[in-house]
C-alpha positions in Angstrom: -80.4 38.3 32.2 -76.9 39.1 31.7 -75.3 38.1 28.9 -71.8 37.8 27.9 -70.8 40.3 25.2 -68.6 40.8 22.5 -67.8 44.2 21.3 -65.1 46.8 20.4 -65.3 48.8 23.7 -63.3 46.4 25.8 -60.1 47.5 23.6 -57.4 47.9 26.5 -59.1 45.2 29.2 -56.4 42.0 28.9 -57.0 38.6 28.1 -58.3 37.0 31.0 -58.5 39.9 33.6 -60.4 37.3 36.2 -59.0 34.1 35.6 -57.2 33.9 39.1 -59.5 36.4 40.7 -61.5 35.1 43.7 -65.0 34.2 43.2 -67.5 36.3 45.0 -69.4 39.5 43.5 -67.9 39.7 40.3 -69.9 41.4 37.6 -69.5 40.4 33.9 -69.3 43.7 33.0 -66.1 44.0 34.9 -64.8 41.1 33.9 -64.7 42.1 30.3 -65.5 39.7 27.2 -63.1 36.8 26.6 -63.7 37.4 22.7 -63.3 41.0 23.6 -61.6 43.3 20.7 -58.4 42.9 23.2 -58.2 39.3 22.0 -58.7 40.2 18.3 -56.8 42.5 18.0 -53.6 40.8 19.5 -54.4 38.0 17.5 -54.7 40.4 14.6 -51.5 41.7 15.4 -50.0 38.3 15.6 -51.4 37.3 12.4 -50.5 40.8 11.0 -46.8 40.3 12.4 -46.6 36.3 10.9 -48.1 38.1 7.6 -45.5 41.4 7.3 -43.1 38.4 8.3 -44.1 36.4 5.6 -44.4 39.1 3.0 -40.7 40.0 3.9 -39.3 36.6 3.5 -41.3 36.5 0.6 -40.4 40.1 -0.8 -36.4 38.8 0.1 -36.6 35.9 -2.2 -33.7 36.3 -4.9 -35.3 37.4 -8.2 -33.1 34.8 -10.3 -35.9 32.3 -8.9 -38.1 33.2 -11.7 -41.5 32.9 -12.0 -41.6 29.9 -10.6 -40.0 31.2 -6.9 -42.6 34.2 -7.3 -45.7 31.9 -7.5 -44.7 29.3 -5.0 -43.4 32.4 -2.4 -47.5 34.0 -3.1 -48.8 30.9 -2.6 -47.3 30.5 0.6 -48.2 33.8 1.7 -52.1 33.3 0.8 -51.9 30.3 2.4 -50.3 31.5 5.7 -53.0 34.2 5.5 -55.9 32.1 4.8 -54.5 29.6 7.7 -54.2 32.7 10.4 -57.5 33.8 9.7 -58.9 30.2 9.5 -57.7 29.7 13.0 -58.7 33.4 14.0 -62.3 32.5 12.8 -62.8 29.0 14.6 -61.3 30.4 17.7 -64.1 33.3 17.7 -66.6 30.6 16.3 -66.2 28.0 18.9 -66.2 30.4 21.9 -69.4 32.1 20.4 -71.1 29.0 20.0 -70.3 27.7 23.5 -71.4 31.2 24.7 -74.6 30.8 22.8 -75.3 27.8 24.2 -74.7 28.4 27.7 -76.7 31.3 27.6 -79.6 29.4 25.7 -79.0 26.9 28.8 -79.5 29.3 31.1 -82.9 31.1 29.3 -84.2 27.6 29.1 -83.1 26.4 32.5 -85.3 27.6 35.8 -86.4 30.7 36.6 -85.7 30.4 40.4 -82.0 30.5 40.3 -80.5 33.6 38.9 -78.1 32.4 35.9 -74.2 32.7 36.3 -72.0 34.2 33.8 -69.1 32.9 31.3 -66.1 34.0 33.8 -68.2 33.7 37.2 -66.5 31.6 39.6 -68.0 28.2 38.8 -66.2 24.7 39.5 -66.9 23.9 35.7 -66.2 27.2 34.5 -63.0 27.6 36.2 -61.5 24.6 34.4 -62.9 25.3 31.5 -61.1 28.9 31.8 -57.6 27.4 32.8 -58.0 24.6 30.1 -58.6 27.4 27.9 -56.3 29.6 28.5 -53.8 26.5 28.4 -55.2 25.5 24.9 -54.7 29.6 24.0 -51.2 29.7 25.3 -50.2 26.4 23.5 -51.8 27.8 19.9 -49.6 30.8 20.7 -46.4 28.5 21.6 -47.1 26.4 18.6 -47.7 29.6 16.7 -44.7 30.8 17.7 -42.8 27.7 17.0 -44.4 27.2 13.3 -43.3 31.1 12.3 -39.4 30.4 13.7 -39.6 27.0 11.8 -41.6 29.3 8.8 -38.2 31.9 9.6 -35.9 29.1 9.8 -37.0 27.5 6.2 -37.2 31.0 4.6 -33.7 31.4 5.7 -32.7 27.9 4.3 -34.5 29.0 1.0 -32.7 32.2 0.8 -29.3 30.8 1.6 -30.2 28.2 -1.1 -31.2 30.4 -3.6 -28.1 32.5 -2.8 -26.1 29.2 -3.4 -28.0 28.5 -6.6 -27.3 32.2 -7.6 -23.7 31.5 -7.0 -23.6 28.4 -8.9 -25.6 30.1 -11.7 -23.3 32.6 -12.1 -20.6 30.2 -12.1 -22.4 28.3 -15.1 -22.6 31.4 -16.8 -19.1 32.3 -16.4 -18.0 28.6 -17.2 -20.8 29.0 -20.3 -19.0 31.7 -21.2 -15.7 30.3 -21.4 -16.7 27.2 -23.0 -18.3 29.6 -25.7 -14.6 31.1 -26.5 -13.3 27.8 -26.2 -15.8 26.6 -28.2 -14.6 29.4 -31.1 -11.4 28.8 -30.3 -11.2 25.1 -31.1 -13.5 26.2 -34.0 -10.7 28.1 -35.0 -7.7 25.8 -34.3 -10.2 23.1 -36.4 -10.2 24.9 -39.3 -6.9 25.8 -38.9 -6.1 21.9 -38.7 -8.6 21.3 -41.5 -6.7 23.5 -44.3 -3.2 22.1 -42.9 -4.8 19.0 -43.2 -6.3 19.9 -47.3 -2.5 21.1 -48.2 -0.9 17.9 -45.9 -3.0 15.7 -48.0 -2.4 17.0 -51.7 1.2 17.5 -50.8 1.0 13.5 -50.0 -0.8 12.9 -52.9 1.8 14.5 -54.8 4.7 12.4 -52.6 2.7 9.4 -53.0 2.4 9.7 -57.3 6.4 10.6 -57.2 6.9 7.3 -54.8 5.1 4.8 -57.3 6.9 6.6 -60.0 10.4 5.9 -58.2 9.2 2.3 -57.0 7.9 0.9 -60.4 11.5 2.4 -61.6 13.3 0.7 -58.8 11.4 -2.4 -59.6 12.8 -2.3 -62.8 16.1 -2.2 -61.5 15.9 -4.7 -59.0 14.5 -7.0 -61.3 17.5 -6.5 -63.9 19.9 -7.0 -61.0 18.2 -9.8 -59.7 18.7 -11.4 -63.0 22.5 -10.1 -63.4 22.6 -11.5 -59.7 21.2 -14.5 -60.5 23.7 -14.6 -63.9 26.8 -14.2 -61.9 25.9 -16.8 -59.0 25.7 -19.4 -61.9 29.1 -18.1 -63.5 30.8 -18.3 -59.5 29.4 -21.5 -58.8 30.5 -23.0 -62.5 34.2 -20.8 -61.9 34.1 -22.2 -58.1 33.3 -25.9 -59.3 36.0 -25.7 -62.0 38.9 -24.0 -59.6 38.1 -26.4 -57.1 38.3 -30.0 -59.6 41.5 -28.1 -60.6 43.0 -27.6 -57.1 42.2 -31.3 -56.3 44.3 -32.4 -59.3 46.8 -30.2 -58.1 46.2 -31.4 -54.7 46.2 -34.9 -55.7 49.7 -34.4 -57.7 51.4 -32.4 -54.8 50.6 -35.1 -52.3 51.7 -38.0 -54.6 54.8 -35.9 -55.0 54.9 -35.4 -51.3 54.8 -39.0 -50.8 57.6 -39.9 -53.6 59.7 -37.4 -52.2 58.5 -39.0 -48.5 59.4 -42.4 -49.5 62.8 -41.3 -51.3 63.6 -39.6 -47.9 62.5 -42.2 -46.0 64.8 -44.8 -47.9 68.2 -42.6 -47.7 67.0 -42.0 -43.8 66.9 -45.9 -43.5 70.4 -46.5 -45.3 71.6 -43.7 -43.7 71.1 -45.4 -40.6 72.0 -48.8 -41.7 75.2 -46.9 -42.1 75.5 -45.8 -38.8 74.7 -48.9 -37.4 77.8 -50.6 -39.4 80.1 -47.4 -38.5 78.8 -48.2 -34.8 79.1 -51.6 -34.4 82.7 -51.0 -36.5 83.3 -48.4 -34.0 82.5 -51.1 -30.8 84.9 -53.3 -32.8 87.7 -50.8 -32.8 86.9 -50.0 -28.8 87.1 -53.5 -28.1 90.7 -54.1 -29.7 91.6 -50.5 -28.7 90.9 -52.5 -25.1 92.8 -55.5 -26.0 95.6 -53.1 -27.1 95.5 -51.5 -23.4 94.7 -54.6 -21.9 98.3 -55.9 -24.1 100.0 -52.6 -22.7 99.0 -53.4 -19.2 100.8 -57.2 -19.7 103.7 -55.7 -21.7 103.8 -52.8 -19.1 107.0 -54.6 -16.8 108.5 -55.0 -20.4 108.6 -51.1 -20.3 108.4 -50.6 -23.7 109.5 -47.0 -24.7 106.6 -44.7 -26.3 108.6 -44.0 -29.4 108.5 -47.6 -29.9 104.8 -47.8 -29.0 104.2 -45.0 -31.2 106.6 -46.3 -34.0 104.6 -49.9 -34.4 102.4 -50.6 -37.2 99.5 -51.7 -35.2 99.4 -48.0 -33.2 99.2 -46.3 -36.5 96.8 -48.4 -38.4 94.4 -48.4 -35.0 94.9 -44.1 -35.2 94.2 -44.1 -38.8 91.4 -46.2 -38.5 89.9 -44.1 -35.8 90.5 -41.0 -37.3 88.9 -42.2 -40.6 85.6 -43.8 -38.5 85.3 -40.2 -36.9 85.3 -38.4 -39.9 82.7 -40.8 -41.3 80.8 -40.7 -38.3 80.6 -36.8 -38.5 79.5 -37.1 -42.5 76.8 -39.5 -41.2 75.6 -37.1 -38.5 75.7 -33.8 -41.2 74.0 -36.3 -43.5 71.1 -37.6 -40.7 70.5 -34.0 -39.5 69.6 -32.6 -42.9 67.5 -35.4 -44.2 65.8 -34.7 -40.6 64.9 -31.2 -41.4 64.3 -31.9 -44.9 61.7 -34.7 -43.5 60.3 -31.9 -41.3 60.2 -29.1 -44.1 58.1 -31.6 -45.9 55.5 -32.8 -43.2 55.2 -28.8 -42.9 54.2 -28.2 -46.7 51.8 -31.6 -46.3 50.0 -30.1 -43.2 49.5 -26.6 -45.1 48.2 -28.1 -48.1 45.8 -30.6 -46.5 44.6 -27.3 -44.5 43.7 -25.1 -47.6 
């Protein structure tokens, strides 16, 4: 009875040397073992590569992350290594269990037929090997994808750590600037406080002086208010007295003007009457002259001489009366103009007094 062995002797044999080899006189020794040291070494190398990459990634964590980041990276490394060992142990234990169960079945089975090895060409065995090969490939591809994802995550974490370091440096710089500004502000505040203390003392002195000046001004204002009230009273009394005197004077002037106006109106009326009488006389004289002219026209054919006409007494009396009437008319006209001018003057004075 031959069994599939898993030992350290097949280091250089491939993982599946006879996976696609034709069935026939293939021996178990030539096939090697599925779980030989080559597969284990390849698994170990993959795991060791993953562990070295993980160690490098973990080691590449910047120091500014602190103890928390280091503890997280150590936990990730331990989880990664334990996961790889767990996968490797699970794979070998599963394959070994299946191998032992197949060997036990052949031992306890029939004695007439020869027991077949694990990699001999059997329908079920071929299918299981190809399936197992595909599973191994899938596991390796999954492991590689997980490694790539972890590498990408580590790169992102490193980039984020660099960004955090940059931000931390900026925060330190800002903190230093803020500290400097705070000191400057404190210095300015102290300076302003001193200035405010001085200003408050100065304002206190000024307020005392202002209160004294205000009290003095209030006293003076009270005295001046009393004087102003007295002056207002005196001014009101004087104004009332002057108003009464002006009213009396205006009444006297009004009466005097009224008497003058009445007098002048009477004189004007008399002058107008005289002018009317003189006009009537002039009209009578004109009528007489017309009668004389008519008489002269009627006596033209008598042809009296001019000397006779001029020498006549009637003509001389008429000429004299005409001259006297003209003189009286000129005098009356002059007197009338004088009375009218005086009347206008008196009216102007009356309107001026009424306006005042």
